[in-house]
N, C-alpha and C positions, 0 to 999 in steps of 0.2 A: 451553464458556463461548458466551454468547449475543451476538450481533454488537453489540448495544448496551452491553453488559458491557465488550467488548473497547475500544470508542470511549472508554468512561467510564474505562477503566485507563489508558488513553493520556493523556486530559485530566488525571487525577491525578497520573499522573507526572510531567507538564509542570508542574504546578502546585506539586508538592513539591521541583522542582528550580529553581523560581524561573523557569522561561522562559515564563510566560505562557500564552496560548490556542494554539490551532493556525493562528490565521490568520496568513500569510505563511510558515509553516513549509515545511520541505523535507522531504517525508515519502517514504520506500521501501518497497515491500509487496511481500514474497517470496510468490509464489502468486496466481492470479487464480481461484482455484477459489470454492465456495460463500462461505467466509469472507472471503477477499481481495476479492471483488467486492462484497460485502456493505459491508465496510469502505470501499474506494474511494468508492463512492457518499456513503456517510456524509462521508468527508473531502472530497469535491467540494462538497459543500453548505455546507462550513464554510470556505471560500475560503482552502485551504492555498496557499502560494506556489508549491511544485514538487511535483510528483506523479510518481514513476517507479514501475512495476510490471513484475515480470519472472516467466516461467513457464517450465517444459520442454514444456508441453503448447500447441502451435500450436492446437489447437481451442478450447480455454479461451481463449486469448490473442485469437483471431478472435472468439470470441463477444463477449470483453469490448470489443474495438474496435466492433463492430456496436451494442451497447448502450450505448456512450459517445462515439460516433464527433465529436460536436461538442464533447466536455468537455477540458480542459486536462490531457492524460495522455500520458505517455511510456510504452509497452507495448514490452517487450525479449523476446525468445525467447531463453531459456538452453539450453545443452547440458545433458545429464545431470548432468555432473560440474562445471558452471558455477555458482561460489558467488559471482562477482564481484558480484552484486546486493548481498551482503550487505557488502561493502566500499564502498559507494557513498558518497558523502558527504551526509549527511542530519542533520536535527535528531530525527527519529523513524524508527526501523527497526522495521517489523512483519512478522516471519517466520512469514506464515500458511500456507506452503505445507510440504510435506515435504521435509526435509532428507537428503542422500543419505549 
């Protein structure tokens, strides 16, 4: 799936559920690799209310932190069996990383 298609799918799901737009929504992204990072950049451009992302790869998190250092984003390091990000309170959950 192309990054824009993923973003459009999220917007479409919100519209279908009568939840409006992404403005002000709480969004959780599992994985900050190629797909997750591209999605995070699109979400930040759309004024989401709260954005949390987690990954098991410290290098990927460090890379994301460098690229997005002045952005309102909470990055978390997760252990290999830590699925807690999937239980985080949110309006939108985007599981873009590998699941154990």
